[in-house]
VOPAGU-2260 file (C-alpha; in pm, 1 decimal, decimal comma):
REM VOPAGU-2260
SITE   aa  ch    i         X         Y         Z
SITE  UNK   A    0    -511,1    5554,7    3405,6
SITE  UNK   A    1    -269,6    5712,0    3641,9
SITE  UNK   A    2     -41,6    5490,6    3838,4
SITE  UNK   A    3     -56,8    5620,7    4193,6
SITE  UNK   A    4     127,6    5339,6    4373,3
SITE  UNK   A    5     496,2    5368,9    4412,7
SITE  UNK   A    6     720,6    5110,2    4247,6
SITE  UNK   A    7     822,6    4937,3    4575,4
SITE  UNK   A    8     458,0    4899,2    4679,0
SITE  UNK   A    9     377,0    4749,1    4339,5
SITE  UNK   A   10     664,0    4505,1    4380,3
SITE  UNK   A   11     544,1    4403,6    4727,7
SITE  UNK   A   12     185,7    4352,2    4605,6
SITE  UNK   A   13     310,5    4143,2    4312,5
SITE  UNK   A   14     515,0    3931,1    4554,3
SITE  UNK   A   15     209,3    3881,7    4778,3
SITE  UNK   A   16       5,1    3789,4    4473,4
SITE  UNK   A   17     261,1    3532,1    4362,8
SITE  UNK   A   18     287,0    3395,3    4716,6
SITE  UNK   A   19     -91,7    3359,6    4745,1
SITE  UNK   A   20    -104,5    3199,5    4400,0
SITE  UNK   A   21     165,8    2949,5    4499,2
SITE  UNK   A   22     -10,8    2872,7    4829,9
SITE  UNK   A   23    -341,0    2822,7    4646,7
SITE  UNK   A   24    -175,5    2596,2    4387,9
SITE  UNK   A   25       4,4    2393,7    4658,8
SITE  UNK   A   26    -315,4    2368,4    4862,1
SITE  UNK   A   27    -504,2    2246,7    4552,5
SITE  UNK   A   28    -232,6    1991,3    4473,6
SITE  UNK   A   29    -220,3    1872,8    4836,4
SITE  UNK   A   30    -596,8    1831,7    4855,7
SITE  UNK   A   31    -599,6    1654,4    4515,8
SITE  UNK   A   32    -322,0    1416,0    4630,0
SITE  UNK   A   33    -501,3    1342,0    4956,3
SITE  UNK   A   34    -826,1    1269,1    4771,1
SITE  UNK   A   35    -634,7    1051,2    4524,9
SITE  UNK   A   36    -472,7     850,8    4807,1
SITE  UNK   A   37    -806,2     813,1    4985,8
SITE  UNK   A   38    -982,4     697,1    4668,5
SITE  UNK   A   39    -709,3     456,3    4553,0
SITE  UNK   A   40    -624,5     305,0    4893,2
SITE  UNK   A   41    -917,6      55,9    4900,1
SITE  UNK   A   42    -844,8     -56,5    4543,7
SITE  UNK   A   43    -476,6    -102,7    4624,5
SITE  UNK   A   44    -551,1    -299,1    4941,3
SITE  UNK   A   45    -806,9    -514,1    4758,1
SITE  UNK   A   46    -575,7    -589,6    4465,7
SITE  UNK   A   47    -290,4    -676,1    4707,0
SITE  UNK   A   48    -518,5    -914,9    4893,5
SITE  UNK   A   49    -638,7   -1075,5    4571,6
SITE  UNK   A   50    -282,4   -1115,0    4445,6
SITE  UNK   A   51    -177,9   -1285,8    4768,1
SITE  UNK   A   52    -482,1   -1515,0    4756,4
SITE  UNK   A   53    -421,3   -1599,2    4389,0
SITE  UNK   A   54     -54,5   -1675,0    4456,3
SITE  UNK   A   55    -149,1   -1910,4    4741,3
SITE  UNK   A   56    -404,6   -2086,2    4520,8
SITE  UNK   A   57    -152,9   -2116,0    4238,4
SITE  UNK   A   58     107,6   -2266,2    4471,1
SITE  UNK   A   59    -147,5   -2510,8    4612,0
SITE  UNK   A   60    -266,2   -2600,6    4262,1
SITE  UNK   A   61      89,6   -2658,5    4145,0
SITE  UNK   A   62     143,6   -2902,7    4431,2
SITE  UNK   A   63    -181,1   -3088,0    4355,9
SITE  UNK   A   64    -113,3   -3090,2    3983,5
SITE  UNK   A   65     231,9   -3238,4    4037,0
SITE  UNK   A   66      81,5   -3510,2    4256,2
SITE  UNK   A   67    -188,6   -3576,6    3996,0
SITE  UNK   A   68      71,1   -3597,2    3719,0
SITE  UNK   A   69     277,8   -3837,9    3929,2
SITE  UNK   A   70     -27,9   -4054,8    3995,7
SITE  UNK   A   71    -124,2   -4048,6    3627,5
SITE  UNK   A   72     231,9   -4135,5    3527,1
SITE  UNK   A   73     236,8   -4429,4    3771,3
SITE  UNK   A   74     -94,6   -4553,9    3631,9
SITE  UNK   A   75      37,6   -4528,3    3275,8
SITE  UNK   A   76     353,6   -4718,1    3367,4
SITE  UNK   A   77     148,5   -4993,2    3532,6
SITE  UNK   A   78     -76,0   -5020,8    3224,9
SITE  UNK   A   79     223,8   -5043,4    2992,8
SITE  UNK   A   80     386,6   -5308,1    3213,2
SITE  UNK   A   81      65,6   -5513,9    3207,7
SITE  UNK   A   82      52,6   -5489,5    2829,7
SITE  UNK   A   83     416,7   -5591,1    2801,3
SITE  UNK   A   84     349,2   -5900,1    3011,9
SITE  UNK   A   85     124,6   -6019,9    2730,7
SITE  UNK   A   86     427,4   -6033,7    2503,5
SITE  UNK   A   87     672,8   -6170,8    2754,9
SITE  UNK   A   88     436,6   -6407,6    2935,1
SITE  UNK   A   89     506,8   -6547,3    3277,3
SITE  UNK   A   90     672,1   -6870,2    3161,5
SITE  UNK   A   91     971,6   -6936,0    2947,3
SITE  UNK   A   92     980,0   -6746,3    2619,9
SITE  UNK   A   93     896,6   -6942,7    2307,7
SITE  UNK   A   94    1208,5   -6992,0    2101,5
SITE  UNK   A   95    1190,3   -7060,0    1731,2
SITE  UNK   A   96    1398,0   -7359,5    1646,0
SITE  UNK   A   97    1477,8   -7585,8    1356,9
SITE  UNK   A   98    1240,4   -7846,0    1501,5
SITE  UNK   A   99     948,2   -7618,1    1405,2
SITE  UNK   A  100    1062,4   -7493,7    1064,9
SITE  UNK   A  101    1229,9   -7813,0     936,0
SITE  UNK   A  102     914,2   -8033,7     934,7
SITE  UNK   A  103     722,8   -7764,9     745,1
SITE  UNK   A  104     996,5   -7725,6     485,3
SITE  UNK   A  105    1033,5   -8105,0     450,2
SITE  UNK   A  106     667,3   -8143,0     357,9
SITE  UNK   A  107     645,9   -7835,5     132,6
SITE  UNK   A  108     622,2   -7905,6    -238,7
SITE  UNK   A  109     686,6   -7682,5    -539,4
SITE  UNK   A  110     312,9   -7604,4    -558,3
SITE  UNK   A  111     316,7   -7443,4    -212,0
SITE  UNK   A  112     469,1   -7099,4    -147,0
SITE  UNK   A  113     496,5   -6988,4     215,3
SITE  UNK   A  114     468,5   -6613,8     280,8
SITE  UNK   A  115     451,5   -6589,9     657,5
SITE  UNK   A  116     517,0   -6794,0     968,2
SITE  UNK   A  117     376,4   -6644,2    1290,3
SITE  UNK   A  118     435,6   -6788,3    1638,2
SITE  UNK   A  119     178,1   -6736,2    1912,9
SITE  UNK   A  120      54,4   -6904,6    2226,4
SITE  UNK   A  121    -287,2   -7069,7    2229,3
SITE  UNK   A  122    -580,7   -6930,3    2422,5
SITE  UNK   A  123    -483,0   -7137,0    2729,3
SITE  UNK   A  124    -142,3   -6964,7    2720,3
SITE  UNK   A  125      59,1   -7286,4    2744,3
SITE  UNK   A  126      71,7   -7444,2    2401,7
SITE  UNK   A  127     265,6   -7269,7    2126,6
SITE  UNK   A  128      95,7   -7235,4    1790,7
SITE  UNK   A  129     228,5   -7162,1    1444,4
SITE  UNK   A  130      19,7   -6977,0    1188,5
SITE  UNK   A  131     138,1   -7057,3     839,1
SITE  UNK   A  132      22,9   -6837,0     548,3
SITE  UNK   A  133      96,1   -6878,4     182,9
SITE  UNK   A  134     -31,8   -6964,2    -163,3
SITE  UNK   A  135    -105,3   -7305,3    -316,7
SITE  UNK   A  136    -132,0   -7372,1    -688,8
SITE  UNK   A  137    -439,1   -7597,4    -647,2
SITE  UNK   A  138    -676,0   -7748,7    -391,4
SITE  UNK   A  139    -512,1   -8088,7    -433,3
SITE  UNK   A  140    -165,5   -7949,5    -362,1
SITE  UNK   A  141    -292,4   -7774,4     -47,7
SITE  UNK   A  142    -476,1   -8083,5      77,5
SITE  UNK   A  143    -170,6   -8300,4       9,8
SITE  UNK   A  144      51,6   -8053,4     200,3
SITE  UNK   A  145    -183,6   -8057,9     501,5
SITE  UNK   A  146    -200,9   -8440,0     496,8
SITE  UNK   A  147     179,9   -8462,1     494,1
SITE  UNK   A  148     201,5   -8212,7     783,3
SITE  UNK   A  149     -40,1   -8429,2     985,6
SITE  UNK   A  150     209,6   -8715,3     966,1
SITE  UNK   A  151     477,4   -8505,5    1139,8
SITE  UNK   A  152     526,6   -8592,7    1506,4
SITE  UNK   A  153     612,5   -8236,4    1610,7
SITE  UNK   A  154     255,5   -8117,4    1546,1
SITE  UNK   A  155     -43,7   -8220,8    1756,1
SITE  UNK   A  156    -316,9   -8049,2    1553,8
SITE  UNK   A  157    -345,5   -7881,5    1214,7
SITE  UNK   A  158    -645,8   -7661,0    1144,9
SITE  UNK   A  159    -719,4   -7573,7     782,7
SITE  UNK   A  160   -1037,7   -7367,1     746,1
SITE  UNK   A  161   -1277,6   -7481,3     471,7
SITE  UNK   A  162   -1285,1   -7124,7     339,0
SITE  UNK   A  163    -934,9   -7186,9     202,4
SITE  UNK   A  164   -1083,6   -7426,3     -58,2
SITE  UNK   A  165   -1320,2   -7172,2    -218,7
SITE  UNK   A  166   -1089,4   -7088,3    -507,3
SITE  UNK   A  167    -979,4   -7358,0    -749,7
SITE  UNK   A  168    -627,7   -7228,7    -816,9
SITE  UNK   A  169    -379,9   -6981,3    -669,1
SITE  UNK   A  170    -534,8   -7037,4    -327,0
SITE  UNK   A  171    -433,2   -6807,2     -43,1
SITE  UNK   A  172    -432,8   -7021,3     269,9
SITE  UNK   A  173    -374,8   -6987,8     641,3
SITE  UNK   A  174    -306,1   -7290,6     863,4
SITE  UNK   A  175    -313,5   -7306,6    1243,0
SITE  UNK   A  176     -58,4   -7563,6    1363,0
SITE  UNK   A  177     -51,7   -7659,5    1731,8
SITE  UNK   A  178     284,0   -7790,8    1850,8
SITE  UNK   A  179     314,4   -8094,2    2077,2
SITE  UNK   A  180     565,1   -7944,8    2314,7
SITE  UNK   A  181     765,4   -7627,9    2335,2
SITE  UNK   A  182    1089,5   -7674,4    2141,2
SITE  UNK   A  183    1413,6   -7630,9    2328,7
């Protein structure tokens, strides 16, 4: 085909073509951006609102949770203090003295072996009690030991359960001894 247009005219037409192509591309990009902004604006506004609401709820929850933890901690401390009062009691503490141990050791024979001495308060909370556990070689030795303990003036009551006499020898026993008065 014969080229009838002069070179300058071709150059001008190419420039117009490129200009129109650039304007069309920019118009397409502008319209696409505007549509994008219009479509994403409600989502952005909604997510911003939800974030603000969630942050307010989180802050409020943190404040309530801290108060709940403080209340729970106070309740736990009160419970622990009440439990500790069981051990300390409201009166004078019970002190172990020689006036409790000496009468037991005086009346103990070779046939009696003491394993444990436990000090508690009776159910009324006033009278101290001693729980004595050990092993006796025979029923007679255990009964003799209990009879000798009953003669001691420091003890008001000695309780020996009948179940301790089931075995004939090597008897594991447990005595409840109620003291007359709290030793000083």
